[in-house]
C-alpha positions as a Markdown table, in Angstrom:
| # | Residue | x | y | z |
|---|---|---|---|---|
| 1 | Unk | -30.7 | 86.5 | 59.3 |
| 2 | Unk | -29.6 | 86.1 | 55.7 |
| 3 | Unk | -26.3 | 84.3 | 55.2 |
| 4 | Unk | -23.5 | 86.2 | 53.4 |
| 5 | Unk | -22.5 | 85.2 | 49.9 |
| 6 | Unk | -19.6 | 82.8 | 50.2 |
| 7 | Unk | -17.3 | 85.0 | 48.1 |
| 8 | Unk | -17.3 | 87.7 | 50.8 |
| 9 | Unk | -15.9 | 85.3 | 53.4 |
| 10 | Unk | -12.6 | 85.4 | 51.6 |
| 11 | Unk | -12.3 | 89.1 | 51.9 |
| 12 | Unk | -9.8 | 90.5 | 54.4 |
| 13 | Unk | -11.7 | 91.6 | 57.5 |
| 14 | Unk | -11.7 | 95.3 | 57.9 |
| 15 | Unk | -10.1 | 96.6 | 61.1 |
| 16 | Unk | -12.6 | 98.1 | 63.5 |
| 17 | Unk | -12.3 | 101.9 | 63.6 |
| 18 | Unk | -14.9 | 103.0 | 66.2 |
| 19 | Unk | -13.0 | 106.2 | 66.8 |
| 20 | Unk | -13.2 | 107.0 | 63.1 |
| 21 | Unk | -9.5 | 107.8 | 62.8 |
| 22 | Unk | -8.3 | 108.8 | 59.3 |
| 23 | Unk | -4.8 | 110.0 | 59.8 |
| 24 | Unk | -2.6 | 112.6 | 61.5 |
| 25 | Unk | -3.8 | 116.2 | 61.0 |
| 26 | Unk | -0.9 | 117.9 | 62.9 |
| 27 | Unk | 1.8 | 117.4 | 65.4 |
| 28 | Unk | 2.6 | 120.1 | 67.9 |
| 29 | Unk | 5.8 | 121.0 | 69.7 |
| 30 | Unk | 5.9 | 123.2 | 72.8 |
| 31 | Unk | 9.1 | 125.2 | 73.3 |
| 32 | Unk | 10.4 | 128.4 | 74.8 |
| 33 | Unk | 12.8 | 128.7 | 71.9 |
| 34 | Unk | 10.7 | 128.8 | 68.8 |
| 35 | Unk | 13.4 | 130.4 | 66.6 |
| 36 | Unk | 15.9 | 127.6 | 67.4 |
| 37 | Unk | 13.2 | 124.9 | 66.8 |
| 38 | Unk | 12.2 | 126.7 | 63.6 |
| 39 | Unk | 15.7 | 126.4 | 62.2 |
| 40 | Unk | 15.7 | 122.6 | 63.0 |
| 41 | Unk | 12.4 | 122.2 | 61.2 |
| 42 | Unk | 13.5 | 124.2 | 58.2 |
| 43 | Unk | 16.5 | 122.0 | 57.8 |
| 44 | Unk | 14.1 | 119.0 | 57.8 |
| 45 | Unk | 12.1 | 120.7 | 54.9 |
| 46 | Unk | 9.3 | 122.3 | 56.9 |
| 47 | Unk | 8.4 | 125.9 | 56.1 |
| 48 | Unk | 6.6 | 128.4 | 58.3 |
| 49 | Unk | 3.4 | 129.2 | 56.5 |
| 50 | Unk | 1.1 | 131.0 | 59.0 |
| 51 | Unk | 1.0 | 132.6 | 62.4 |
| 52 | Unk | -1.8 | 132.3 | 65.0 |
| 53 | Unk | -4.0 | 135.4 | 65.3 |
| 54 | Unk | -3.7 | 135.7 | 69.1 |
| 55 | Unk | -1.1 | 133.3 | 70.4 |
| 56 | Unk | 2.6 | 132.7 | 70.0 |
| 57 | Unk | 2.0 | 129.8 | 67.7 |
| 58 | Unk | 3.4 | 129.2 | 64.2 |
| 59 | Unk | 2.2 | 126.7 | 61.6 |
| 60 | Unk | 4.9 | 124.8 | 59.6 |
| 61 | Unk | 4.1 | 122.6 | 56.6 |
| 62 | Unk | 5.6 | 120.4 | 53.9 |
| 63 | Unk | 3.6 | 118.2 | 51.6 |
| 64 | Unk | 0.7 | 116.7 | 53.6 |
| 65 | Unk | 2.4 | 117.3 | 57.0 |
| 66 | Unk | 1.3 | 120.1 | 59.3 |
| 67 | Unk | 3.4 | 120.9 | 62.3 |
| 68 | Unk | 2.6 | 123.5 | 65.0 |
| 69 | Unk | 5.2 | 125.2 | 67.1 |
| 70 | Unk | 3.6 | 126.5 | 70.3 |
| 71 | Unk | 5.7 | 129.0 | 72.3 |
| 72 | Unk | 2.8 | 130.7 | 74.0 |
| 73 | Unk | 4.1 | 131.7 | 77.5 |
| 74 | Unk | 0.7 | 131.2 | 79.2 |
| 75 | Unk | 0.5 | 127.5 | 78.0 |
| 76 | Unk | 1.5 | 125.2 | 80.9 |
| 77 | Unk | 3.1 | 122.8 | 78.4 |
| 78 | Unk | 5.4 | 125.6 | 77.2 |
| 79 | Unk | 6.4 | 126.7 | 80.7 |
| 80 | Unk | 7.0 | 123.1 | 81.7 |
| 81 | Unk | 9.7 | 122.5 | 79.1 |
| 82 | Unk | 13.2 | 122.2 | 80.7 |
| 83 | Unk | 16.3 | 124.1 | 79.4 |
| 84 | Unk | 14.4 | 125.2 | 76.3 |
| 85 | Unk | 14.3 | 121.6 | 75.1 |
| 86 | Unk | 11.1 | 121.3 | 72.9 |
| 87 | Unk | 8.6 | 118.5 | 73.6 |
| 88 | Unk | 6.0 | 116.9 | 71.4 |
| 89 | Unk | 3.0 | 118.4 | 73.2 |
| 90 | Unk | 0.1 | 117.1 | 71.0 |
| 91 | Unk | -0.9 | 114.9 | 68.1 |
| 92 | Unk | -4.1 | 115.8 | 66.3 |
| 93 | Unk | -6.0 | 112.9 | 64.7 |
| 94 | Unk | -8.2 | 113.3 | 61.7 |
| 95 | Unk | -11.5 | 111.7 | 62.5 |
| 96 | Unk | -15.0 | 111.4 | 61.0 |
| 97 | Unk | -16.8 | 113.1 | 63.8 |
| 98 | Unk | -14.7 | 114.9 | 66.4 |
| 99 | Unk | -17.4 | 115.3 | 69.0 |
| 100 | Unk | -18.4 | 111.7 | 68.7 |
| 101 | Unk | -14.8 | 110.5 | 69.0 |
| 102 | Unk | -14.3 | 112.8 | 72.0 |
| 103 | Unk | -17.4 | 111.6 | 73.8 |
| 104 | Unk | -16.5 | 107.9 | 73.2 |
| 105 | Unk | -13.0 | 108.5 | 74.6 |
| 106 | Unk | -14.5 | 110.2 | 77.7 |
| 107 | Unk | -16.8 | 107.2 | 78.2 |
| 108 | Unk | -13.8 | 104.9 | 78.0 |
| 109 | Unk | -12.2 | 106.9 | 80.9 |
| 110 | Unk | -10.1 | 109.5 | 79.0 |
| 111 | Unk | -9.5 | 112.8 | 80.7 |
| 112 | Unk | -10.9 | 115.9 | 79.1 |
| 113 | Unk | -8.7 | 118.9 | 78.3 |
| 114 | Unk | -10.8 | 122.0 | 79.1 |
| 115 | Unk | -11.0 | 124.3 | 76.1 |
| 116 | Unk | -9.3 | 127.7 | 76.3 |
| 117 | Unk | -10.6 | 128.8 | 72.9 |
| 118 | Unk | -11.0 | 132.6 | 72.9 |
| 119 | Unk | -13.6 | 134.5 | 70.9 |
| 120 | Unk | -13.3 | 133.7 | 67.2 |
| 121 | Unk | -11.0 | 130.7 | 67.9 |
| 122 | Unk | -11.8 | 127.2 | 66.9 |
| 123 | Unk | -12.6 | 124.8 | 69.7 |
| 124 | Unk | -10.8 | 121.5 | 69.0 |
| 125 | Unk | -11.8 | 118.8 | 71.5 |
| 126 | Unk | -8.9 | 117.1 | 73.2 |
| 127 | Unk | -8.0 | 114.5 | 75.8 |
| 128 | Unk | -4.9 | 114.1 | 77.9 |
| 129 | Unk | -2.2 | 111.9 | 76.3 |
| 130 | Unk | 1.0 | 110.6 | 77.9 |
| 131 | Unk | 3.1 | 113.0 | 80.0 |
| 132 | Unk | 1.7 | 116.5 | 79.6 |
| 133 | Unk | 0.6 | 115.8 | 76.0 |
| 134 | Unk | -2.8 | 115.9 | 74.3 |
| 135 | Unk | -4.7 | 114.1 | 71.6 |
| 136 | Unk | -6.8 | 116.5 | 69.5 |
| 137 | Unk | -9.7 | 115.4 | 67.3 |
| 138 | Unk | -10.2 | 117.3 | 64.0 |
| 139 | Unk | -13.1 | 116.4 | 61.6 |
| 140 | Unk | -13.0 | 119.4 | 59.3 |
| 141 | Unk | -10.0 | 118.7 | 57.1 |
| 142 | Unk | -11.6 | 117.9 | 53.8 |
| 143 | Unk | -13.9 | 120.9 | 53.0 |
| 144 | Unk | -11.8 | 123.7 | 54.6 |
| 145 | Unk | -8.7 | 124.0 | 56.8 |
| 146 | Unk | -8.9 | 124.5 | 60.5 |
| 147 | Unk | -6.0 | 126.8 | 60.1 |
| 148 | Unk | -8.0 | 129.3 | 58.1 |
| 149 | Unk | -9.9 | 130.3 | 61.3 |
| 150 | Unk | -7.0 | 130.8 | 63.8 |
| 151 | Unk | -4.0 | 131.5 | 61.6 |
| 152 | Unk | -3.0 | 134.3 | 59.3 |
| 153 | Unk | -0.9 | 133.3 | 56.3 |
| 154 | Unk | 2.6 | 134.7 | 56.3 |
| 155 | Unk | 2.7 | 136.9 | 53.2 |
| 156 | Unk | 4.7 | 135.9 | 50.1 |
| 157 | Unk | 5.1 | 132.4 | 51.5 |
| 158 | Unk | 4.0 | 129.3 | 49.4 |
| 159 | Unk | 1.1 | 127.9 | 51.5 |
| 160 | Unk | 1.7 | 124.4 | 50.1 |
| 161 | Unk | 5.5 | 123.8 | 50.1 |
| 162 | Unk | 6.3 | 120.4 | 48.6 |
| 163 | Unk | 7.7 | 117.6 | 50.8 |
| 164 | Unk | 11.4 | 117.0 | 50.6 |
| 165 | Unk | 11.9 | 113.6 | 48.9 |
| 166 | Unk | 8.2 | 112.7 | 49.3 |
| 167 | Unk | 8.3 | 112.7 | 53.1 |
| 168 | Unk | 5.1 | 112.1 | 55.0 |
| 169 | Unk | 4.1 | 111.3 | 58.6 |
| 170 | Unk | 4.9 | 107.6 | 59.3 |
| 171 | Unk | 4.3 | 107.5 | 63.0 |
| 172 | Unk | 5.1 | 108.6 | 66.5 |
| 173 | Unk | 7.4 | 107.0 | 69.1 |
| 174 | Unk | 6.3 | 107.2 | 72.7 |
| 175 | Unk | 8.5 | 106.5 | 75.8 |
| 176 | Unk | 6.7 | 104.6 | 78.5 |
| 177 | Unk | 7.6 | 103.5 | 82.0 |
| 178 | Unk | 9.2 | 100.2 | 82.8 |
| 179 | Unk | 6.8 | 97.2 | 82.6 |
| 180 | Unk | 4.1 | 99.5 | 81.2 |
| 181 | Unk | 3.9 | 98.0 | 77.7 |
| 182 | Unk | 0.8 | 95.9 | 78.3 |
| 183 | Unk | -1.1 | 98.8 | 79.9 |
| 184 | Unk | -0.3 | 101.2 | 77.0 |
| 185 | Unk | -1.1 | 98.6 | 74.3 |
| 186 | Unk | -4.4 | 98.0 | 76.0 |
| 187 | Unk | -5.1 | 101.7 | 76.1 |
| 188 | Unk | -4.5 | 102.3 | 72.4 |
| 189 | Unk | -6.4 | 99.2 | 71.4 |
| 190 | Unk | -9.4 | 100.2 | 73.5 |
| 191 | Unk | -9.4 | 103.9 | 73.0 |
| 192 | Unk | -8.5 | 104.1 | 69.2 |
| 193 | Unk | -8.6 | 100.5 | 67.9 |
| 194 | Unk | -4.9 | 100.4 | 67.2 |
| 195 | Unk | -3.7 | 96.9 | 66.4 |
| 196 | Unk | -0.5 | 95.3 | 67.6 |
| 197 | Unk | 2.0 | 94.4 | 64.9 |
| 198 | Unk | 3.8 | 91.1 | 65.4 |
| 199 | Unk | 7.4 | 91.5 | 66.7 |
| 200 | Unk | 8.9 | 89.9 | 63.7 |
| 201 | Unk | 7.5 | 92.7 | 61.5 |
| 202 | Unk | 9.8 | 95.6 | 61.8 |
| 203 | Unk | 10.1 | 99.0 | 60.2 |
| 204 | Unk | 13.0 | 101.4 | 60.1 |
| 205 | Unk | 16.2 | 100.6 | 62.0 |
| 206 | Unk | 15.1 | 100.6 | 65.7 |
| 207 | Unk | 14.1 | 97.1 | 66.7 |
| 208 | Unk | 12.9 | 98.2 | 70.1 |
| 209 | Unk | 9.5 | 98.4 | 71.8 |
| 210 | Unk | 6.1 | 97.4 | 70.5 |
| 211 | Unk | 4.6 | 98.6 | 67.3 |
| 212 | Unk | 0.9 | 99.3 | 66.7 |
| 213 | Unk | -0.9 | 100.2 | 63.5 |
| 214 | Unk | -3.7 | 102.8 | 63.4 |
| 215 | Unk | -7.1 | 101.5 | 62.3 |
| 216 | Unk | -6.9 | 103.5 | 59.1 |
| 217 | Unk | -3.5 | 101.9 | 58.3 |
| 218 | Unk | -2.0 | 105.3 | 57.6 |
| 219 | Unk | 0.5 | 105.6 | 60.5 |
| 220 | Unk | 2.2 | 103.5 | 63.3 |
| 221 | Unk | 2.6 | 104.0 | 67.0 |
| 222 | Unk | 5.7 | 102.7 | 68.8 |
| 223 | Unk | 5.9 | 102.4 | 72.6 |
| 224 | Unk | 9.4 | 101.9 | 74.0 |
| 225 | Unk | 10.2 | 101.0 | 77.6 |
| 226 | Unk | 13.5 | 102.5 | 78.9 |
| 227 | Unk | 16.6 | 100.4 | 78.9 |
| 228 | Unk | 17.2 | 99.4 | 82.5 |
| 229 | Unk | 20.8 | 100.8 | 82.5 |
| 230 | Unk | 19.9 | 104.1 | 80.8 |
| 231 | Unk | 17.1 | 106.0 | 82.4 |
| 232 | Unk | 18.1 | 106.1 | 86.0 |
| 233 | Unk | 15.4 | 108.7 | 86.8 |
| 234 | Unk | 12.7 | 106.4 | 85.5 |
| 235 | Unk | 12.2 | 108.4 | 82.3 |
| 236 | Unk | 8.9 | 110.3 | 82.3 |
| 237 | Unk | 6.4 | 109.0 | 79.9 |
| 238 | Unk | 6.3 | 111.2 | 76.8 |
| 239 | Unk | 6.0 | 111.4 | 73.1 |
| 240 | Unk | 9.6 | 111.1 | 72.0 |
| 241 | Unk | 10.0 | 111.5 | 68.3 |
| 242 | Unk | 8.3 | 111.7 | 64.9 |
| 243 | Unk | 8.8 | 109.1 | 62.2 |
| 244 | Unk | 8.8 | 110.3 | 58.6 |
| 245 | Unk | 8.1 | 107.8 | 55.7 |
| 246 | Unk | 10.2 | 108.3 | 52.6 |
| 247 | Unk | 10.2 | 106.2 | 49.3 |
| 248 | Unk | 14.0 | 106.4 | 49.1 |
| 249 | Unk | 15.9 | 106.6 | 52.4 |
| 250 | Unk | 19.5 | 107.1 | 51.0 |
| 251 | Unk | 18.2 | 110.0 | 48.8 |
| 252 | Unk | 16.4 | 111.6 | 51.7 |
| 253 | Unk | 19.5 | 111.2 | 53.9 |
| 254 | Unk | 21.7 | 112.8 | 51.3 |
| 255 | Unk | 19.2 | 115.7 | 50.8 |
| 256 | Unk | 18.9 | 116.4 | 54.5 |
| 257 | Unk | 22.7 | 116.1 | 55.1 |
| 258 | Unk | 23.1 | 118.8 | 52.4 |
| 259 | Unk | 20.7 | 120.9 | 54.6 |
| 260 | Unk | 23.0 | 120.4 | 57.6 |
| 261 | Unk | 21.0 | 117.6 | 59.3 |
| 262 | Unk | 23.2 | 115.2 | 61.2 |
| 263 | Unk | 22.5 | 111.5 | 61.3 |
| 264 | Unk | 23.6 | 108.9 | 63.9 |
| 265 | Unk | 26.1 | 106.6 | 62.4 |
| 266 | Unk | 27.6 | 103.8 | 64.5 |
| 267 | Unk | 28.4 | 100.1 | 64.3 |
| 268 | Unk | 24.9 | 99.3 | 65.4 |
| 269 | Unk | 23.1 | 102.2 | 63.6 |
| 270 | Unk | 24.0 | 103.4 | 60.2 |
| 271 | Unk | 21.7 | 104.8 | 57.6 |
| 272 | Unk | 20.7 | 102.2 | 55.1 |
| 273 | Unk | 17.8 | 101.4 | 52.9 |
| 274 | Unk | 15.3 | 100.7 | 55.7 |
| 275 | Unk | 15.8 | 103.9 | 57.7 |
| 276 | Unk | 17.9 | 106.5 | 59.5 |
| 277 | Unk | 17.9 | 108.5 | 62.7 |
| 278 | Unk | 18.8 | 112.1 | 63.1 |
| 279 | Unk | 21.0 | 113.3 | 66.0 |
| 280 | Unk | 19.2 | 114.9 | 68.9 |
| 281 | Unk | 19.0 | 118.7 | 68.4 |
| 282 | Unk | 18.1 | 121.2 | 71.1 |
| 283 | Unk | 18.4 | 118.3 | 73.6 |
| 284 | Unk | 15.3 | 116.5 | 72.5 |
| 285 | Unk | 14.3 | 116.8 | 68.9 |
| 286 | Unk | 15.0 | 113.9 | 66.6 |
| 287 | Unk | 13.4 | 112.4 | 63.5 |
| 288 | Unk | 13.4 | 108.8 | 62.3 |
| 289 | Unk | 13.3 | 108.2 | 58.5 |
| 290 | Unk | 11.6 | 105.0 | 57.5 |
| 291 | Unk | 11.4 | 103.4 | 54.1 |
| 292 | Unk | 7.8 | 103.6 | 52.9 |
| 293 | Unk | 6.9 | 102.7 | 49.3 |
| 294 | Unk | 5.4 | 105.7 | 47.4 |
């Protein structure tokens, strides 16, 4: 075989991306209290832009972030929520080829989520994620929007509301069982080519858990084992919170506080340039703000 020109050897090796991941298309919450969750999301800058044609599902958006609120009573993930506390029920990844990514995941041992697409509804391939959650694969996000098929725009609403203070999806925090870090890191490495970030590299204000970077470099994944003294019930594995990247954390905190959003402030945890954490609302909904240059 021909040898490569020497100059190329200095190039940074590109991360493998066999699943073809390109970013986060949407994050879905399941809840039996969609109005209450909607108020929380609006205080964070999201706006309802469309409703599903046949299911109790609303699409919220700000900037490049899509967020789906699923309150459809027939959905097991909705009926499984406790005390009306919303849960992050799905993360949809943008991929080059949804069917190919889906087949690859099944070959690696992922569990298929059977499609319940009705007539005229888009079938989005999905596998089971932690807890009762799902990972969806969406490959049609450049030419046209998947939401055009299943959703009807809410009249008179701006379909592209700007992001507050330049916010965008930074990542997702997942709670895992005690001593399960190695298993989950291996899962994300094998399934999606996520790469572990060294412990000394931290983002935001929570120095816990293990961080991984997506192969496209556009978002992070954080897995956190429960503190031994906290979760007496051996906290269920679940997707815990969404991280939002902002160029200017203090400006974003001030803007959100003006919207009525409460931040955790204590001796250990006070909003600063690197990040901030909102107080839990509805028992389970919180957002981390993380400094992210433009």
